[in-house]
mmCIF file as gemmi writes it, N, C-alpha and C atoms, coordinates in Angstrom:
data_model
loop_
_atom_site.group_PDB
_atom_site.id
_atom_site.type_symbol
_atom_site.label_atom_id
_atom_site.label_alt_id
_atom_site.label_comp_id
_atom_site.label_asym_id
_atom_site.label_entity_id
_atom_site.label_seq_id
_atom_site.pdbx_PDB_ins_code
_atom_site.Cartn_x
_atom_site.Cartn_y
_atom_site.Cartn_z
_atom_site.occupancy
_atom_site.B_iso_or_equiv
_atom_site.pdbx_formal_charge
_atom_site.auth_seq_id
_atom_site.auth_asym_id
_atom_site.pdbx_PDB_model_num
ATOM 1 N N . MET Axp A 1 ? 116.849 157.603 -42.237 1 0 ? 1 A 1
ATOM 2 C CA . MET Axp A 1 ? 116.031 156.671 -42.968 1 0 ? 1 A 1
ATOM 3 C C . MET Axp A 1 ? 115.802 157.251 -44.376 1 0 ? 1 A 1
ATOM 4 N N . THR Axp A 2 ? 116.015 156.423 -45.363 1 0 ? 2 A 1
ATOM 5 C CA . THR Axp A 2 ? 115.833 156.881 -46.739 1 0 ? 2 A 1
ATOM 6 C C . THR Axp A 2 ? 114.339 156.972 -47.066 1 0 ? 2 A 1
ATOM 7 N N . SER Axp A 3 ? 114.044 157.649 -48.153 1 0 ? 3 A 1
ATOM 8 C CA . SER Axp A 3 ? 112.641 157.79 -48.547 1 0 ? 3 A 1
ATOM 9 C C . SER Axp A 3 ? 112.033 156.434 -48.916 1 0 ? 3 A 1
ATOM 10 N N . LYS Axp A 4 ? 112.839 155.551 -49.486 1 0 ? 4 A 1
ATOM 11 C CA . LYS Axp A 4 ? 112.345 154.218 -49.838 1 0 ? 4 A 1
ATOM 12 C C . LYS Axp A 4 ? 112.016 153.418 -48.576 1 0 ? 4 A 1
ATOM 13 N N . GLU Axp A 5 ? 112.862 153.518 -47.57 1 0 ? 5 A 1
ATOM 14 C CA . GLU Axp A 5 ? 112.607 152.829 -46.307 1 0 ? 5 A 1
ATOM 15 C C . GLU Axp A 5 ? 111.367 153.401 -45.615 1 0 ? 5 A 1
ATOM 16 N N . LEU Axp A 6 ? 111.208 154.719 -45.693 1 0 ? 6 A 1
ATOM 17 C CA . LEU Axp A 6 ? 110.042 155.359 -45.103 1 0 ? 6 A 1
ATOM 18 C C . LEU Axp A 6 ? 108.76 154.885 -45.784 1 0 ? 6 A 1
ATOM 19 N N . LEU Axp A 7 ? 108.787 154.742 -47.09 1 0 ? 7 A 1
ATOM 20 C CA . LEU Axp A 7 ? 107.626 154.233 -47.821 1 0 ? 7 A 1
ATOM 21 C C . LEU Axp A 7 ? 107.299 152.805 -47.393 1 0 ? 7 A 1
ATOM 22 N N . TYR Axp A 8 ? 108.33 152.001 -47.176 1 0 ? 8 A 1
ATOM 23 C CA . TYR Axp A 8 ? 108.106 150.626 -46.726 1 0 ? 8 A 1
ATOM 24 C C . TYR Axp A 8 ? 107.442 150.61 -45.352 1 0 ? 8 A 1
ATOM 25 N N . VAL Axp A 9 ? 107.926 151.423 -44.443 1 0 ? 9 A 1
ATOM 26 C CA . VAL Axp A 9 ? 107.367 151.468 -43.088 1 0 ? 9 A 1
ATOM 27 C C . VAL Axp A 9 ? 105.917 151.96 -43.132 1 0 ? 9 A 1
ATOM 28 N N . GLU Axp A 10 ? 105.654 152.988 -43.951 1 0 ? 10 A 1
ATOM 29 C CA . GLU Axp A 10 ? 104.288 153.489 -44.081 1 0 ? 10 A 1
ATOM 30 C C . GLU Axp A 10 ? 103.36 152.414 -44.639 1 0 ? 10 A 1
ATOM 31 N N . ASP Axp A 11 ? 103.836 151.664 -45.61 1 0 ? 11 A 1
ATOM 32 C CA . ASP Axp A 11 ? 103.048 150.579 -46.188 1 0 ? 11 A 1
ATOM 33 C C . ASP Axp A 11 ? 102.789 149.494 -45.148 1 0 ? 11 A 1
ATOM 34 N N . ALA Axp A 12 ? 103.792 149.151 -44.388 1 0 ? 12 A 1
ATOM 35 C CA . ALA Axp A 12 ? 103.652 148.131 -43.348 1 0 ? 12 A 1
ATOM 36 C C . ALA Axp A 12 ? 102.667 148.593 -42.269 1 0 ? 12 A 1
ATOM 37 N N . LEU Axp A 13 ? 102.705 149.87 -41.906 1 0 ? 13 A 1
ATOM 38 C CA . LEU Axp A 13 ? 101.757 150.401 -40.922 1 0 ? 13 A 1
ATOM 39 C C . LEU Axp A 13 ? 100.326 150.278 -41.436 1 0 ? 13 A 1
ATOM 40 N N . GLY Axp A 14 ? 100.128 150.612 -42.699 1 0 ? 14 A 1
ATOM 41 C CA . GLY Axp A 14 ? 98.8 150.487 -43.294 1 0 ? 14 A 1
ATOM 42 C C . GLY Axp A 14 ? 98.325 149.051 -43.318 1 0 ? 14 A 1
ATOM 43 N N . HIS Axp A 15 ? 99.223 148.149 -43.648 1 0 ? 15 A 1
ATOM 44 C CA . HIS Axp A 15 ? 98.875 146.722 -43.683 1 0 ? 15 A 1
ATOM 45 C C . HIS Axp A 15 ? 98.486 146.215 -42.296 1 0 ? 15 A 1
ATOM 46 N N . GLU Axp A 16 ? 99.27 146.546 -41.296 1 0 ? 16 A 1
ATOM 47 C CA . GLU Axp A 16 ? 98.988 146.083 -39.939 1 0 ? 16 A 1
ATOM 48 C C . GLU Axp A 16 ? 97.695 146.682 -39.407 1 0 ? 16 A 1
ATOM 49 N N . CYS Axp A 17 ? 97.422 147.93 -39.752 1 0 ? 17 A 1
ATOM 50 C CA . CYS Axp A 17 ? 96.176 148.566 -39.336 1 0 ? 17 A 1
ATOM 51 C C . CYS Axp A 17 ? 94.987 147.852 -39.977 1 0 ? 17 A 1
ATOM 52 N N . PHE Axp A 18 ? 95.104 147.52 -41.253 1 0 ? 18 A 1
ATOM 53 C CA . PHE Axp A 18 ? 94.054 146.809 -41.964 1 0 ? 18 A 1
ATOM 54 C C . PHE Axp A 18 ? 93.835 145.422 -41.369 1 0 ? 18 A 1
ATOM 55 N N . MET Axp A 19 ? 94.912 144.703 -41.098 1 0 ? 19 A 1
ATOM 56 C CA . MET Axp A 19 ? 94.795 143.35 -40.541 1 0 ? 19 A 1
ATOM 57 C C . MET Axp A 19 ? 94.186 143.377 -39.137 1 0 ? 19 A 1
ATOM 58 N N . LYS Axp A 20 ? 94.548 144.374 -38.357 1 0 ? 20 A 1
ATOM 59 C CA . LYS Axp A 20 ? 93.969 144.513 -37.013 1 0 ? 20 A 1
ATOM 60 C C . LYS Axp A 20 ? 92.468 144.745 -37.129 1 0 ? 20 A 1
ATOM 61 N N . SER Axp A 21 ? 92.082 145.623 -38.032 1 0 ? 21 A 1
ATOM 62 C CA . SER Axp A 21 ? 90.671 145.928 -38.234 1 0 ? 21 A 1
ATOM 63 C C . SER Axp A 21 ? 89.89 144.698 -38.693 1 0 ? 21 A 1
ATOM 64 N N . CYS Axp A 22 ? 90.449 143.945 -39.625 1 0 ? 22 A 1
ATOM 65 C CA . CYS Axp A 22 ? 89.786 142.725 -40.117 1 0 ? 22 A 1
ATOM 66 C C . CYS Axp A 22 ? 89.654 141.686 -39.01 1 0 ? 22 A 1
ATOM 67 N N . SER Axp A 23 ? 90.698 141.528 -38.227 1 0 ? 23 A 1
ATOM 68 C CA . SER Axp A 23 ? 90.667 140.568 -37.123 1 0 ? 23 A 1
ATOM 69 C C . SER Axp A 23 ? 89.618 140.959 -36.088 1 0 ? 23 A 1
ATOM 70 N N . GLN Axp A 24 ? 89.542 142.25 -35.81 1 0 ? 24 A 1
ATOM 71 C CA . GLN Axp A 24 ? 88.586 142.756 -34.826 1 0 ? 24 A 1
ATOM 72 C C . GLN Axp A 24 ? 87.153 142.525 -35.305 1 0 ? 24 A 1
ATOM 73 N N . LYS Axp A 25 ? 86.881 142.824 -36.56 1 0 ? 25 A 1
ATOM 74 C CA . LYS Axp A 25 ? 85.532 142.623 -37.109 1 0 ? 25 A 1
ATOM 75 C C . LYS Axp A 25 ? 85.158 141.141 -37.117 1 0 ? 25 A 1
ATOM 76 N N . ALA Axp A 26 ? 86.099 140.303 -37.514 1 0 ? 26 A 1
ATOM 77 C CA . ALA Axp A 26 ? 85.822 138.867 -37.576 1 0 ? 26 A 1
ATOM 78 C C . ALA Axp A 26 ? 85.555 138.293 -36.193 1 0 ? 26 A 1
ATOM 79 N N . SER Axp A 27 ? 86.339 138.694 -35.215 1 0 ? 27 A 1
ATOM 80 C CA . SER Axp A 27 ? 86.157 138.14 -33.863 1 0 ? 27 A 1
ATOM 81 C C . SER Axp A 27 ? 84.806 138.534 -33.277 1 0 ? 27 A 1
ATOM 82 N N . SER Axp A 28 ? 84.327 139.718 -33.64 1 0 ? 28 A 1
ATOM 83 C CA . SER Axp A 28 ? 83.033 140.148 -33.102 1 0 ? 28 A 1
ATOM 84 C C . SER Axp A 28 ? 81.863 139.449 -33.778 1 0 ? 28 A 1
ATOM 85 N N . LYS Axp A 29 ? 82.068 138.953 -34.996 1 0 ? 29 A 1
ATOM 86 C CA . LYS Axp A 29 ? 80.979 138.314 -35.732 1 0 ? 29 A 1
ATOM 87 C C . LYS Axp A 29 ? 80.947 136.791 -35.569 1 0 ? 29 A 1
ATOM 88 N N . LEU Axp A 30 ? 82.042 136.212 -35.144 1 0 ? 30 A 1
ATOM 89 C CA . LEU Axp A 30 ? 82.097 134.756 -35.027 1 0 ? 30 A 1
ATOM 90 C C . LEU Axp A 30 ? 81.305 134.26 -33.828 1 0 ? 30 A 1
ATOM 91 N N . THR Axp A 31 ? 80.602 133.144 -34.014 1 0 ? 31 A 1
ATOM 92 C CA . THR Axp A 31 ? 79.864 132.549 -32.907 1 0 ? 31 A 1
ATOM 93 C C . THR Axp A 31 ? 80.663 131.435 -32.243 1 0 ? 31 A 1
ATOM 94 N N . ASP Axp A 32 ? 81.619 130.874 -32.968 1 0 ? 32 A 1
ATOM 95 C CA . ASP Axp A 32 ? 82.486 129.832 -32.403 1 0 ? 32 A 1
ATOM 96 C C . ASP Axp A 32 ? 83.487 130.514 -31.473 1 0 ? 32 A 1
ATOM 97 N N . THR Axp A 33 ? 83.45 130.172 -30.198 1 0 ? 33 A 1
ATOM 98 C CA . THR Axp A 33 ? 84.3 130.857 -29.212 1 0 ? 33 A 1
ATOM 99 C C . THR Axp A 33 ? 85.781 130.607 -29.451 1 0 ? 33 A 1
ATOM 100 N N . THR Axp A 34 ? 86.132 129.424 -29.927 1 0 ? 34 A 1
ATOM 101 C CA . THR Axp A 34 ? 87.541 129.114 -30.181 1 0 ? 34 A 1
ATOM 102 C C . THR Axp A 34 ? 88.078 129.979 -31.313 1 0 ? 34 A 1
ATOM 103 N N . LEU Axp A 35 ? 87.324 130.076 -32.383 1 0 ? 35 A 1
ATOM 104 C CA . LEU Axp A 35 ? 87.754 130.916 -33.5 1 0 ? 35 A 1
ATOM 105 C C . LEU Axp A 35 ? 87.762 132.392 -33.122 1 0 ? 35 A 1
ATOM 106 N N . SER Axp A 36 ? 86.788 132.802 -32.366 1 0 ? 36 A 1
ATOM 107 C CA . SER Axp A 36 ? 86.726 134.191 -31.915 1 0 ? 36 A 1
ATOM 108 C C . SER Axp A 36 ? 87.945 134.538 -31.058 1 0 ? 36 A 1
ATOM 109 N N . PHE Axp A 37 ? 88.306 133.635 -30.157 1 0 ? 37 A 1
ATOM 110 C CA . PHE Axp A 37 ? 89.482 133.842 -29.311 1 0 ? 37 A 1
ATOM 111 C C . PHE Axp A 37 ? 90.75 133.927 -30.158 1 0 ? 37 A 1
ATOM 112 N N . TYR Axp A 38 ? 90.854 133.047 -31.16 1 0 ? 38 A 1
ATOM 113 C CA . TYR Axp A 38 ? 92.019 133.06 -32.053 1 0 ? 38 A 1
ATOM 114 C C . TYR Axp A 38 ? 92.106 134.384 -32.81 1 0 ? 38 A 1
ATOM 115 N N . MET Axp A 39 ? 90.975 134.887 -33.274 1 0 ? 39 A 1
ATOM 116 C CA . MET Axp A 39 ? 90.977 136.157 -34 1 0 ? 39 A 1
ATOM 117 C C . MET Axp A 39 ? 91.377 137.313 -33.077 1 0 ? 39 A 1
ATOM 118 N N . LYS Axp A 40 ? 90.987 137.236 -31.819 1 0 ? 40 A 1
ATOM 119 C CA . LYS Axp A 40 ? 91.408 138.26 -30.855 1 0 ? 40 A 1
ATOM 120 C C . LYS Axp A 40 ? 92.918 138.2 -30.632 1 0 ? 40 A 1
ATOM 121 N N . GLU Axp A 41 ? 93.478 136.996 -30.634 1 0 ? 41 A 1
ATOM 122 C CA . GLU Axp A 41 ? 94.927 136.851 -30.523 1 0 ? 41 A 1
ATOM 123 C C . GLU Axp A 41 ? 95.622 137.468 -31.734 1 0 ? 41 A 1
ATOM 124 N N . LEU Axp A 42 ? 95.055 137.237 -32.919 1 0 ? 42 A 1
ATOM 125 C CA . LEU Axp A 42 ? 95.617 137.833 -34.132 1 0 ? 42 A 1
ATOM 126 C C . LEU Axp A 42 ? 95.531 139.354 -34.081 1 0 ? 42 A 1
ATOM 127 N N . GLU Axp A 43 ? 94.435 139.862 -33.585 1 0 ? 43 A 1
ATOM 128 C CA . GLU Axp A 43 ? 94.285 141.311 -33.445 1 0 ? 43 A 1
ATOM 129 C C . GLU Axp A 43 ? 95.38 141.883 -32.546 1 0 ? 43 A 1
ATOM 130 N N . GLN Axp A 44 ? 95.634 141.189 -31.449 1 0 ? 44 A 1
ATOM 131 C CA . GLN Axp A 44 ? 96.669 141.623 -30.512 1 0 ? 44 A 1
ATOM 132 C C . GLN Axp A 44 ? 98.054 141.571 -31.17 1 0 ? 44 A 1
ATOM 133 N N . LYS Axp A 45 ? 98.307 140.519 -31.939 1 0 ? 45 A 1
ATOM 134 C CA . LYS Axp A 45 ? 99.593 140.37 -32.62 1 0 ? 45 A 1
ATOM 135 C C . LYS Axp A 45 ? 99.803 141.493 -33.633 1 0 ? 45 A 1
ATOM 136 N N . HIS Axp A 46 ? 98.768 141.83 -34.386 1 0 ? 46 A 1
ATOM 137 C CA . HIS Axp A 46 ? 98.897 142.898 -35.373 1 0 ? 46 A 1
ATOM 138 C C . HIS Axp A 46 ? 99.034 144.268 -34.705 1 0 ? 46 A 1
ATOM 139 N N . THR Axp A 47 ? 98.443 144.428 -33.546 1 0 ? 47 A 1
ATOM 140 C CA . THR Axp A 47 ? 98.63 145.666 -32.788 1 0 ? 47 A 1
ATOM 141 C C . THR Axp A 47 ? 100.088 145.795 -32.35 1 0 ? 47 A 1
ATOM 142 N N . GLU Axp A 48 ? 100.665 144.698 -31.886 1 0 ? 48 A 1
ATOM 143 C CA . GLU Axp A 48 ? 102.075 144.703 -31.485 1 0 ? 48 A 1
ATOM 144 C C . GLU Axp A 48 ? 102.98 145.02 -32.672 1 0 ? 48 A 1
ATOM 145 N N . LEU Axp A 49 ? 102.704 144.403 -33.808 1 0 ? 49 A 1
ATOM 146 C CA . LEU Axp A 49 ? 103.515 144.666 -35.002 1 0 ? 49 A 1
ATOM 147 C C . LEU Axp A 49 ? 103.365 146.115 -35.452 1 0 ? 49 A 1
ATOM 148 N N . PHE Axp A 50 ? 102.155 146.657 -35.389 1 0 ? 50 A 1
ATOM 149 C CA . PHE Axp A 50 ? 101.932 148.061 -35.737 1 0 ? 50 A 1
ATOM 150 C C . PHE Axp A 50 ? 102.787 148.966 -34.856 1 0 ? 50 A 1
ATOM 151 N N . ASN Axp A 51 ? 102.781 148.689 -33.563 1 0 ? 51 A 1
ATOM 152 C CA . ASN Axp A 51 ? 103.561 149.51 -32.631 1 0 ? 51 A 1
ATOM 153 C C . ASN Axp A 51 ? 105.056 149.405 -32.879 1 0 ? 51 A 1
ATOM 154 N N . LYS Axp A 52 ? 105.52 148.223 -33.263 1 0 ? 52 A 1
ATOM 155 C CA . LYS Axp A 52 ? 106.945 148.049 -33.57 1 0 ? 52 A 1
ATOM 156 C C . LYS Axp A 52 ? 107.341 148.864 -34.787 1 0 ? 52 A 1
ATOM 157 N N . PHE Axp A 53 ? 106.496 148.824 -35.829 1 0 ? 53 A 1
ATOM 158 C CA . PHE Axp A 53 ? 106.788 149.619 -37.019 1 0 ? 53 A 1
ATOM 159 C C . PHE Axp A 53 ? 106.711 151.117 -36.704 1 0 ? 53 A 1
ATOM 160 N N . LEU Axp A 54 ? 105.759 151.506 -35.877 1 0 ? 54 A 1
ATOM 161 C CA . LEU Axp A 54 ? 105.607 152.916 -35.507 1 0 ? 54 A 1
ATOM 162 C C . LEU Axp A 54 ? 106.835 153.408 -34.75 1 0 ? 54 A 1
ATOM 163 N N . ASN Axp A 55 ? 107.43 152.546 -33.945 1 0 ? 55 A 1
ATOM 164 C CA . ASN Axp A 55 ? 108.621 152.932 -33.186 1 0 ? 55 A 1
ATOM 165 C C . ASN Axp A 55 ? 109.846 153.135 -34.064 1 0 ? 55 A 1
ATOM 166 N N . LEU Axp A 56 ? 109.8 152.635 -35.294 1 0 ? 56 A 1
ATOM 167 C CA . LEU Axp A 56 ? 110.91 152.864 -36.22 1 0 ? 56 A 1
ATOM 168 C C . LEU Axp A 56 ? 110.972 154.319 -36.668 1 0 ? 56 A 1
ATOM 169 N N . LEU Axp A 57 ? 109.838 154.996 -36.592 1 0 ? 57 A 1
ATOM 170 C CA . LEU Axp A 57 ? 109.797 156.392 -37.005 1 0 ? 57 A 1
ATOM 171 C C . LEU Axp A 57 ? 110.223 157.243 -35.86 1 0 ? 57 A 1
């Protein structure tokens, strides 16, 4: 893996970690159960994407 590709993967990992964190915070603060459930789904999706990027290393 080139250094440029490694930088891309590191950036993507940071992005997915941030999105997971935002989704988690939002789902805990929402009172609408439908929106809260959707945010939990997004959190799960970003966790999966994080793991996929991590497996590239």
